[in-house]
mmCIF file of the N, C-alpha and C atoms, coordinates in Angstrom:
data_MODEL
# 
_entry.id   MODEL 
# 
loop_
_atom_site.group_PDB 
_atom_site.id 
_atom_site.type_symbol 
_atom_site.label_atom_id 
_atom_site.label_alt_id 
_atom_site.label_comp_id 
_atom_site.label_asym_id 
_atom_site.label_entity_id 
_atom_site.label_seq_id 
_atom_site.pdbx_PDB_ins_code 
_atom_site.Cartn_x 
_atom_site.Cartn_y 
_atom_site.Cartn_z 
_atom_site.occupancy 
_atom_site.B_iso_or_equiv 
_atom_site.pdbx_formal_charge 
_atom_site.auth_seq_id 
_atom_site.auth_comp_id 
_atom_site.auth_asym_id 
_atom_site.auth_atom_id 
_atom_site.pdbx_PDB_model_num 
ATOM 1   N N  . UNK A 1 1  ? -25.328 -9.792  -8.873  1.00 0.00 ? 1  UNK A N  1 
ATOM 2   C CA . UNK A 1 1  ? -26.044 -8.549  -9.051  1.00 0.00 ? 1  UNK A CA 1 
ATOM 3   C C  . UNK A 1 1  ? -25.853 -7.640  -7.838  1.00 0.00 ? 1  UNK A C  1 
ATOM 4   N N  . UNK A 1 2  ? -25.789 -8.233  -6.646  1.00 0.00 ? 2  UNK A N  1 
ATOM 5   C CA . UNK A 1 2  ? -25.574 -7.419  -5.451  1.00 0.00 ? 2  UNK A CA 1 
ATOM 6   C C  . UNK A 1 2  ? -24.219 -6.728  -5.495  1.00 0.00 ? 2  UNK A C  1 
ATOM 7   N N  . UNK A 1 3  ? -23.235 -7.387  -6.062  1.00 0.00 ? 3  UNK A N  1 
ATOM 8   C CA . UNK A 1 3  ? -21.899 -6.803  -6.126  1.00 0.00 ? 3  UNK A CA 1 
ATOM 9   C C  . UNK A 1 3  ? -21.902 -5.529  -6.956  1.00 0.00 ? 3  UNK A C  1 
ATOM 10  N N  . UNK A 1 4  ? -22.625 -5.531  -8.061  1.00 0.00 ? 4  UNK A N  1 
ATOM 11  C CA . UNK A 1 4  ? -22.703 -4.333  -8.902  1.00 0.00 ? 4  UNK A CA 1 
ATOM 12  C C  . UNK A 1 4  ? -23.346 -3.193  -8.131  1.00 0.00 ? 4  UNK A C  1 
ATOM 13  N N  . UNK A 1 5  ? -24.410 -3.485  -7.396  1.00 0.00 ? 5  UNK A N  1 
ATOM 14  C CA . UNK A 1 5  ? -25.070 -2.445  -6.608  1.00 0.00 ? 5  UNK A CA 1 
ATOM 15  C C  . UNK A 1 5  ? -24.163 -1.928  -5.498  1.00 0.00 ? 5  UNK A C  1 
ATOM 16  N N  . UNK A 1 6  ? -23.402 -2.830  -4.877  1.00 0.00 ? 6  UNK A N  1 
ATOM 17  C CA . UNK A 1 6  ? -22.481 -2.401  -3.825  1.00 0.00 ? 6  UNK A CA 1 
ATOM 18  C C  . UNK A 1 6  ? -21.407 -1.482  -4.383  1.00 0.00 ? 6  UNK A C  1 
ATOM 19  N N  . UNK A 1 7  ? -20.884 -1.808  -5.557  1.00 0.00 ? 7  UNK A N  1 
ATOM 20  C CA . UNK A 1 7  ? -19.869 -0.962  -6.185  1.00 0.00 ? 7  UNK A CA 1 
ATOM 21  C C  . UNK A 1 7  ? -20.458 0.398   -6.519  1.00 0.00 ? 7  UNK A C  1 
ATOM 22  N N  . UNK A 1 8  ? -21.664 0.422   -7.067  1.00 0.00 ? 8  UNK A N  1 
ATOM 23  C CA . UNK A 1 8  ? -22.308 1.698   -7.390  1.00 0.00 ? 8  UNK A CA 1 
ATOM 24  C C  . UNK A 1 8  ? -22.524 2.528   -6.135  1.00 0.00 ? 8  UNK A C  1 
ATOM 25  N N  . UNK A 1 9  ? -22.939 1.885   -5.047  1.00 0.00 ? 9  UNK A N  1 
ATOM 26  C CA . UNK A 1 9  ? -23.146 2.610   -3.793  1.00 0.00 ? 9  UNK A CA 1 
ATOM 27  C C  . UNK A 1 9  ? -21.830 3.154   -3.252  1.00 0.00 ? 9  UNK A C  1 
ATOM 28  N N  . UNK A 1 10 ? -20.764 2.365   -3.354  1.00 0.00 ? 10 UNK A N  1 
ATOM 29  C CA . UNK A 1 10 ? -19.459 2.820   -2.882  1.00 0.00 ? 10 UNK A CA 1 
ATOM 30  C C  . UNK A 1 10 ? -18.982 4.011   -3.693  1.00 0.00 ? 10 UNK A C  1 
ATOM 31  N N  . UNK A 1 11 ? -19.120 3.935   -5.007  1.00 0.00 ? 11 UNK A N  1 
ATOM 32  C CA . UNK A 1 11 ? -18.713 5.050   -5.862  1.00 0.00 ? 11 UNK A CA 1 
ATOM 33  C C  . UNK A 1 11 ? -19.537 6.286   -5.537  1.00 0.00 ? 11 UNK A C  1 
ATOM 34  N N  . UNK A 1 12 ? -20.817 6.100   -5.276  1.00 0.00 ? 12 UNK A N  1 
ATOM 35  C CA . UNK A 1 12 ? -21.672 7.234   -4.930  1.00 0.00 ? 12 UNK A CA 1 
ATOM 36  C C  . UNK A 1 12 ? -21.216 7.864   -3.619  1.00 0.00 ? 12 UNK A C  1 
ATOM 37  N N  . UNK A 1 13 ? -20.835 7.040   -2.646  1.00 0.00 ? 13 UNK A N  1 
ATOM 38  C CA . UNK A 1 13 ? -20.365 7.577   -1.372  1.00 0.00 ? 13 UNK A CA 1 
ATOM 39  C C  . UNK A 1 13 ? -19.069 8.352   -1.549  1.00 0.00 ? 13 UNK A C  1 
ATOM 40  N N  . UNK A 1 14 ? -18.168 7.821   -2.367  1.00 0.00 ? 14 UNK A N  1 
ATOM 41  C CA . UNK A 1 14 ? -16.906 8.515   -2.601  1.00 0.00 ? 14 UNK A CA 1 
ATOM 42  C C  . UNK A 1 14 ? -17.162 9.833   -3.314  1.00 0.00 ? 14 UNK A C  1 
ATOM 43  N N  . UNK A 1 15 ? -18.061 9.829   -4.284  1.00 0.00 ? 15 UNK A N  1 
ATOM 44  C CA . UNK A 1 15 ? -18.365 11.036  -5.043  1.00 0.00 ? 15 UNK A CA 1 
ATOM 45  C C  . UNK A 1 15 ? -19.006 12.120  -4.199  1.00 0.00 ? 15 UNK A C  1 
ATOM 46  N N  . UNK A 1 16 ? -19.673 11.738  -3.119  1.00 0.00 ? 16 UNK A N  1 
ATOM 47  C CA . UNK A 1 16 ? -20.323 12.734  -2.272  1.00 0.00 ? 16 UNK A CA 1 
ATOM 48  C C  . UNK A 1 16 ? -19.415 13.223  -1.156  1.00 0.00 ? 16 UNK A C  1 
ATOM 49  N N  . UNK A 1 17 ? -18.198 12.735  -1.111  1.00 0.00 ? 17 UNK A N  1 
ATOM 50  C CA . UNK A 1 17 ? -17.268 13.196  -0.086  1.00 0.00 ? 17 UNK A CA 1 
ATOM 51  C C  . UNK A 1 17 ? -17.383 12.424  1.207   1.00 0.00 ? 17 UNK A C  1 
ATOM 52  N N  . UNK A 1 18 ? -17.842 11.183  1.159   1.00 0.00 ? 18 UNK A N  1 
ATOM 53  C CA . UNK A 1 18 ? -17.995 10.389  2.370   1.00 0.00 ? 18 UNK A CA 1 
ATOM 54  C C  . UNK A 1 18 ? -16.642 10.012  2.973   1.00 0.00 ? 18 UNK A C  1 
ATOM 55  N N  . UNK A 1 19 ? -15.598 10.008  2.154   1.00 0.00 ? 19 UNK A N  1 
ATOM 56  C CA . UNK A 1 19 ? -14.250 9.726   2.654   1.00 0.00 ? 19 UNK A CA 1 
ATOM 57  C C  . UNK A 1 19 ? -13.523 11.058  2.808   1.00 0.00 ? 19 UNK A C  1 
ATOM 58  N N  . UNK A 1 20 ? -13.180 11.433  4.040   1.00 0.00 ? 20 UNK A N  1 
ATOM 59  C CA . UNK A 1 20 ? -12.509 12.724  4.250   1.00 0.00 ? 20 UNK A CA 1 
ATOM 60  C C  . UNK A 1 20 ? -11.128 12.747  3.591   1.00 0.00 ? 20 UNK A C  1 
ATOM 61  N N  . UNK A 1 21 ? -10.747 13.908  3.096   1.00 0.00 ? 21 UNK A N  1 
ATOM 62  C CA . UNK A 1 21 ? -9.443  14.046  2.444   1.00 0.00 ? 21 UNK A CA 1 
ATOM 63  C C  . UNK A 1 21 ? -8.310  13.746  3.406   1.00 0.00 ? 21 UNK A C  1 
ATOM 64  N N  . UNK A 1 22 ? -8.502  14.013  4.684   1.00 0.00 ? 22 UNK A N  1 
ATOM 65  C CA . UNK A 1 22 ? -7.454  13.716  5.664   1.00 0.00 ? 22 UNK A CA 1 
ATOM 66  C C  . UNK A 1 22 ? -7.152  12.221  5.689   1.00 0.00 ? 22 UNK A C  1 
ATOM 67  N N  . UNK A 1 23 ? -8.185  11.405  5.541   1.00 0.00 ? 23 UNK A N  1 
ATOM 68  C CA . UNK A 1 23 ? -7.992  9.958   5.504   1.00 0.00 ? 23 UNK A CA 1 
ATOM 69  C C  . UNK A 1 23 ? -7.237  9.545   4.251   1.00 0.00 ? 23 UNK A C  1 
ATOM 70  N N  . UNK A 1 24 ? -7.584  10.141  3.135   1.00 0.00 ? 24 UNK A N  1 
ATOM 71  C CA . UNK A 1 24 ? -6.900  9.835   1.876   1.00 0.00 ? 24 UNK A CA 1 
ATOM 72  C C  . UNK A 1 24 ? -5.427  10.204  1.989   1.00 0.00 ? 24 UNK A C  1 
ATOM 73  N N  . UNK A 1 25 ? -5.139  11.373  2.537   1.00 0.00 ? 25 UNK A N  1 
ATOM 74  C CA . UNK A 1 25 ? -3.750  11.807  2.703   1.00 0.00 ? 25 UNK A CA 1 
ATOM 75  C C  . UNK A 1 25 ? -2.993  10.884  3.658   1.00 0.00 ? 25 UNK A C  1 
ATOM 76  N N  . UNK A 1 26 ? -3.630  10.486  4.755   1.00 0.00 ? 26 UNK A N  1 
ATOM 77  C CA . UNK A 1 26 ? -2.968  9.627   5.735   1.00 0.00 ? 26 UNK A CA 1 
ATOM 78  C C  . UNK A 1 26 ? -2.639  8.261   5.140   1.00 0.00 ? 26 UNK A C  1 
ATOM 79  N N  . UNK A 1 27 ? -3.572  7.694   4.413   1.00 0.00 ? 27 UNK A N  1 
ATOM 80  C CA . UNK A 1 27 ? -3.336  6.385   3.799   1.00 0.00 ? 27 UNK A CA 1 
ATOM 81  C C  . UNK A 1 27 ? -2.241  6.486   2.743   1.00 0.00 ? 27 UNK A C  1 
ATOM 82  N N  . UNK A 1 28 ? -2.281  7.541   1.950   1.00 0.00 ? 28 UNK A N  1 
ATOM 83  C CA . UNK A 1 28 ? -1.255  7.741   0.924   1.00 0.00 ? 28 UNK A CA 1 
ATOM 84  C C  . UNK A 1 28 ? 0.125   7.878   1.564   1.00 0.00 ? 28 UNK A C  1 
ATOM 85  N N  . UNK A 1 29 ? 0.220   8.658   2.621   1.00 0.00 ? 29 UNK A N  1 
ATOM 86  C CA . UNK A 1 29 ? 1.501   8.839   3.311   1.00 0.00 ? 29 UNK A CA 1 
ATOM 87  C C  . UNK A 1 29 ? 1.997   7.521   3.899   1.00 0.00 ? 29 UNK A C  1 
ATOM 88  N N  . UNK A 1 30 ? 1.102   6.741   4.480   1.00 0.00 ? 30 UNK A N  1 
ATOM 89  C CA . UNK A 1 30 ? 1.497   5.456   5.062   1.00 0.00 ? 30 UNK A CA 1 
ATOM 90  C C  . UNK A 1 30 ? 2.023   4.501   3.995   1.00 0.00 ? 30 UNK A C  1 
ATOM 91  N N  . UNK A 1 31 ? 1.374   4.484   2.848   1.00 0.00 ? 31 UNK A N  1 
ATOM 92  C CA . UNK A 1 31 ? 1.825   3.609   1.757   1.00 0.00 ? 31 UNK A CA 1 
ATOM 93  C C  . UNK A 1 31 ? 3.198   4.048   1.257   1.00 0.00 ? 31 UNK A C  1 
ATOM 94  N N  . UNK A 1 32 ? 3.387   5.347   1.089   1.00 0.00 ? 32 UNK A N  1 
ATOM 95  C CA . UNK A 1 32 ? 4.677   5.854   0.605   1.00 0.00 ? 32 UNK A CA 1 
ATOM 96  C C  . UNK A 1 32 ? 5.791   5.533   1.596   1.00 0.00 ? 32 UNK A C  1 
ATOM 97  N N  . UNK A 1 33 ? 5.550   5.767   2.876   1.00 0.00 ? 33 UNK A N  1 
ATOM 98  C CA . UNK A 1 33 ? 6.563   5.476   3.893   1.00 0.00 ? 33 UNK A CA 1 
ATOM 99  C C  . UNK A 1 33 ? 6.868   3.978   3.921   1.00 0.00 ? 33 UNK A C  1 
ATOM 100 N N  . UNK A 1 34 ? 5.843   3.150   3.830   1.00 0.00 ? 34 UNK A N  1 
ATOM 101 C CA . UNK A 1 34 ? 6.051   1.705   3.825   1.00 0.00 ? 34 UNK A CA 1 
ATOM 102 C C  . UNK A 1 34 ? 6.883   1.241   2.650   1.00 0.00 ? 34 UNK A C  1 
ATOM 103 N N  . UNK A 1 35 ? 6.583   1.772   1.476   1.00 0.00 ? 35 UNK A N  1 
ATOM 104 C CA . UNK A 1 35 ? 7.349   1.404   0.279   1.00 0.00 ? 35 UNK A CA 1 
ATOM 105 C C  . UNK A 1 35 ? 8.797   1.861   0.415   1.00 0.00 ? 35 UNK A C  1 
ATOM 106 N N  . UNK A 1 36 ? 9.002   3.058   0.950   1.00 0.00 ? 36 UNK A N  1 
ATOM 107 C CA . UNK A 1 36 ? 10.369  3.544   1.142   1.00 0.00 ? 36 UNK A CA 1 
ATOM 108 C C  . UNK A 1 36 ? 11.142  2.687   2.135   1.00 0.00 ? 36 UNK A C  1 
ATOM 109 N N  . UNK A 1 37 ? 10.493  2.279   3.202   1.00 0.00 ? 37 UNK A N  1 
ATOM 110 C CA . UNK A 1 37 ? 11.171  1.440   4.197   1.00 0.00 ? 37 UNK A CA 1 
ATOM 111 C C  . UNK A 1 37 ? 11.560  0.102   3.581   1.00 0.00 ? 37 UNK A C  1 
ATOM 112 N N  . UNK A 1 38 ? 10.618  -0.538  2.916   1.00 0.00 ? 38 UNK A N  1 
ATOM 113 C CA . UNK A 1 38 ? 10.910  -1.837  2.308   1.00 0.00 ? 38 UNK A CA 1 
ATOM 114 C C  . UNK A 1 38 ? 11.970  -1.695  1.217   1.00 0.00 ? 38 UNK A C  1 
ATOM 115 N N  . UNK A 1 39 ? 11.868  -0.630  0.440   1.00 0.00 ? 39 UNK A N  1 
ATOM 116 C CA . UNK A 1 39 ? 12.827  -0.428  -0.649  1.00 0.00 ? 39 UNK A CA 1 
ATOM 117 C C  . UNK A 1 39 ? 14.231  -0.137  -0.169  1.00 0.00 ? 39 UNK A C  1 
ATOM 118 N N  . UNK A 1 40 ? 14.365  0.684   0.872   1.00 0.00 ? 40 UNK A N  1 
ATOM 119 C CA . UNK A 1 40 ? 15.702  1.067   1.325   1.00 0.00 ? 40 UNK A CA 1 
ATOM 120 C C  . UNK A 1 40 ? 16.355  0.022   2.211   1.00 0.00 ? 40 UNK A C  1 
ATOM 121 N N  . UNK A 1 41 ? 15.583  -0.728  2.965   1.00 0.00 ? 41 UNK A N  1 
ATOM 122 C CA . UNK A 1 41 ? 16.176  -1.759  3.819   1.00 0.00 ? 41 UNK A CA 1 
ATOM 123 C C  . UNK A 1 41 ? 16.815  -2.846  2.964   1.00 0.00 ? 41 UNK A C  1 
ATOM 124 N N  . UNK A 1 42 ? 16.345  -2.997  1.734   1.00 0.00 ? 42 UNK A N  1 
ATOM 125 C CA . UNK A 1 42 ? 16.941  -3.983  0.835   1.00 0.00 ? 42 UNK A CA 1 
ATOM 126 C C  . UNK A 1 42 ? 18.397  -3.687  0.531   1.00 0.00 ? 42 UNK A C  1 
ATOM 127 N N  . UNK A 1 43 ? 18.808  -2.439  0.688   1.00 0.00 ? 43 UNK A N  1 
ATOM 128 C CA . UNK A 1 43 ? 20.198  -2.058  0.440   1.00 0.00 ? 43 UNK A CA 1 
ATOM 129 C C  . UNK A 1 43 ? 21.009  -1.971  1.731   1.00 0.00 ? 43 UNK A C  1 
ATOM 130 N N  . UNK A 1 44 ? 20.443  -2.416  2.835   1.00 0.00 ? 44 UNK A N  1 
ATOM 131 C CA . UNK A 1 44 ? 21.124  -2.341  4.128   1.00 0.00 ? 44 UNK A CA 1 
ATOM 132 C C  . UNK A 1 44 ? 22.318  -3.288  4.150   1.00 0.00 ? 44 UNK A C  1 
ATOM 133 N N  . UNK A 1 45 ? 23.275  -2.948  5.004   1.00 0.00 ? 45 UNK A N  1 
ATOM 134 C CA . UNK A 1 45 ? 24.492  -3.739  5.087   1.00 0.00 ? 45 UNK A CA 1 
ATOM 135 C C  . UNK A 1 45 ? 24.312  -5.118  5.699   1.00 0.00 ? 45 UNK A C  1 
ATOM 136 N N  . UNK A 1 46 ? 23.730  -5.203  6.895   1.00 0.00 ? 46 UNK A N  1 
ATOM 137 C CA . UNK A 1 46 ? 23.599  -6.532  7.508   1.00 0.00 ? 46 UNK A CA 1 
ATOM 138 C C  . UNK A 1 46 ? 22.754  -7.462  6.633   1.00 0.00 ? 46 UNK A C  1 
ATOM 139 N N  . UNK A 1 47 ? 23.254  -8.654  6.441   1.00 0.00 ? 47 UNK A N  1 
ATOM 140 C CA . UNK A 1 47 ? 22.593  -9.598  5.535   1.00 0.00 ? 47 UNK A CA 1 
ATOM 141 C C  . UNK A 1 47 ? 21.195  -9.982  6.014   1.00 0.00 ? 47 UNK A C  1 
ATOM 142 N N  . UNK A 1 48 ? 20.988  -10.040 7.329   1.00 0.00 ? 48 UNK A N  1 
ATOM 143 C CA . UNK A 1 48 ? 19.673  -10.445 7.831   1.00 0.00 ? 48 UNK A CA 1 
ATOM 144 C C  . UNK A 1 48 ? 18.604  -9.405  7.471   1.00 0.00 ? 48 UNK A C  1 
ATOM 145 N N  . UNK A 1 49 ? 18.957  -8.106  7.505   1.00 0.00 ? 49 UNK A N  1 
ATOM 146 C CA . UNK A 1 49 ? 17.999  -7.070  7.105   1.00 0.00 ? 49 UNK A CA 1 
ATOM 147 C C  . UNK A 1 49 ? 17.700  -7.151  5.617   1.00 0.00 ? 49 UNK A C  1 
ATOM 148 N N  . UNK A 1 50 ? 18.746  -7.366  4.832   1.00 0.00 ? 50 UNK A N  1 
ATOM 149 C CA . UNK A 1 50 ? 18.555  -7.474  3.388   1.00 0.00 ? 50 UNK A CA 1 
ATOM 150 C C  . UNK A 1 50 ? 17.660  -8.662  3.048   1.00 0.00 ? 50 UNK A C  1 
ATOM 151 N N  . UNK A 1 51 ? 17.907  -9.796  3.679   1.00 0.00 ? 51 UNK A N  1 
ATOM 152 C CA . UNK A 1 51 ? 17.111  -10.992 3.403   1.00 0.00 ? 51 UNK A CA 1 
ATOM 153 C C  . UNK A 1 51 ? 15.659  -10.808 3.827   1.00 0.00 ? 51 UNK A C  1 
ATOM 154 N N  . UNK A 1 52 ? 15.433  -10.139 4.953   1.00 0.00 ? 52 UNK A N  1 
ATOM 155 C CA . UNK A 1 52 ? 14.062  -9.893  5.399   1.00 0.00 ? 52 UNK A CA 1 
ATOM 156 C C  . UNK A 1 52 ? 13.328  -9.000  4.407   1.00 0.00 ? 52 UNK A C  1 
ATOM 157 N N  . UNK A 1 53 ? 13.980  -7.938  3.967   1.00 0.00 ? 53 UNK A N  1 
ATOM 158 C CA . UNK A 1 53 ? 13.354  -7.045  2.989   1.00 0.00 ? 53 UNK A CA 1 
ATOM 159 C C  . UNK A 1 53 ? 13.116  -7.771  1.673   1.00 0.00 ? 53 UNK A C  1 
ATOM 160 N N  . UNK A 1 54 ? 14.054  -8.609  1.290   1.00 0.00 ? 54 UNK A N  1 
ATOM 161 C CA . UNK A 1 54 ? 13.928  -9.385  0.054   1.00 0.00 ? 54 UNK A CA 1 
ATOM 162 C C  . UNK A 1 54 ? 12.704  -10.299 0.123   1.00 0.00 ? 54 UNK A C  1 
ATOM 163 N N  . UNK A 1 55 ? 12.517  -10.965 1.248   1.00 0.00 ? 55 UNK A N  1 
ATOM 164 C CA . UNK A 1 55 ? 11.372  -11.858 1.414   1.00 0.00 ? 55 UNK A CA 1 
ATOM 165 C C  . UNK A 1 55 ? 10.058  -11.083 1.404   1.00 0.00 ? 55 UNK A C  1 
ATOM 166 N N  . UNK A 1 56 ? 10.038  -9.915  2.036   1.00 0.00 ? 56 UNK A N  1 
ATOM 167 C CA . UNK A 1 56 ? 8.820   -9.095  2.039   1.00 0.00 ? 56 UNK A CA 1 
ATOM 168 C C  . UNK A 1 56 ? 8.497   -8.634  0.629   1.00 0.00 ? 56 UNK A C  1 
ATOM 169 N N  . UNK A 1 57 ? 9.497   -8.197  -0.109  1.00 0.00 ? 57 UNK A N  1 
ATOM 170 C CA . UNK A 1 57 ? 9.248   -7.748  -1.486  1.00 0.00 ? 57 UNK A CA 1 
ATOM 171 C C  . UNK A 1 57 ? 8.686   -8.878  -2.332  1.00 0.00 ? 57 UNK A C  1 
ATOM 172 N N  . UNK A 1 58 ? 9.228   -10.077 -2.177  1.00 0.00 ? 58 UNK A N  1 
ATOM 173 C CA . UNK A 1 58 ? 8.682   -11.214 -2.927  1.00 0.00 ? 58 UNK A CA 1 
ATOM 174 C C  . UNK A 1 58 ? 7.262   -11.524 -2.467  1.00 0.00 ? 58 UNK A C  1 
ATOM 175 N N  . UNK A 1 59 ? 6.998   -11.414 -1.182  1.00 0.00 ? 59 UNK A N  1 
ATOM 176 C CA . UNK A 1 59 ? 5.653   -11.662 -0.662  1.00 0.00 ? 59 UNK A CA 1 
ATOM 177 C C  . UNK A 1 59 ? 4.630   -10.678 -1.189  1.00 0.00 ? 59 UNK A C  1 
ATOM 178 N N  . UNK A 1 60 ? 5.073   -9.469  -1.512  1.00 0.00 ? 60 UNK A N  1 
ATOM 179 C CA . UNK A 1 60 ? 4.180   -8.441  -2.059  1.00 0.00 ? 60 UNK A CA 1 
ATOM 180 C C  . UNK A 1 60 ? 4.166   -8.455  -3.584  1.00 0.00 ? 60 UNK A C  1 
ATOM 181 N N  . UNK A 1 61 ? 4.789   -9.451  -4.183  1.00 0.00 ? 61 UNK A N  1 
ATOM 182 C CA . UNK A 1 61 ? 4.888   -9.576  -5.649  1.00 0.00 ? 61 UNK A CA 1 
ATOM 183 C C  . UNK A 1 61 ? 5.593   -8.384  -6.269  1.00 0.00 ? 61 UNK A C  1 
ATOM 184 N N  . UNK A 1 62 ? 6.566   -7.845  -5.559  1.00 0.00 ? 62 UNK A N  1 
ATOM 185 C CA . UNK A 1 62 ? 7.340   -6.707  -6.040  1.00 0.00 ? 62 UNK A CA 1 
ATOM 186 C C  . UNK A 1 62 ? 8.643   -7.226  -6.626  1.00 0.00 ? 62 UNK A C  1 
ATOM 187 N N  . UNK A 1 63 ? 8.912   -6.960  -7.897  1.00 0.00 ? 63 UNK A N  1 
ATOM 188 C CA . UNK A 1 63 ? 10.151  -7.478  -8.485  1.00 0.00 ? 63 UNK A CA 1 
ATOM 189 C C  . UNK A 1 63 ? 11.370  -6.767  -7.902  1.00 0.00 ? 63 UNK A C  1 
ATOM 190 N N  . UNK A 1 64 ? 12.348  -7.530  -7.508  1.00 0.00 ? 64 UNK A N  1 
ATOM 191 C CA . UNK A 1 64 ? 13.530  -6.911  -6.925  1.00 0.00 ? 64 UNK A CA 1 
ATOM 192 C C  . UNK A 1 64 ? 14.811  -7.341  -7.622  1.00 0.00 ? 64 UNK A C  1 
ATOM 193 N N  . UNK A 1 65 ? 14.719  -8.257  -8.559  1.00 0.00 ? 65 UNK A N  1 
ATOM 194 C CA . UNK A 1 65 ? 15.905  -8.636  -9.342  1.00 0.00 ? 65 UNK A CA 1 
ATOM 195 C C  . UNK A 1 65 ? 15.474  -9.314  -10.606 1.00 0.00 ? 65 UNK A C  1 
# 
């Protein structure tokens, strides 16, 4: 029951603007840059970079083949 109340309180805080838009933009940008880095390093020439990116993608449950 506490979990339901916590979720309602969190939604209420978000609805009132408790999370600044600058934070939302920063987090979104960080996620996009991270995905691009992981995605593009997978096509890198050196095998060690490709293998590292491949392992990270599998660790994040991201299908890569």
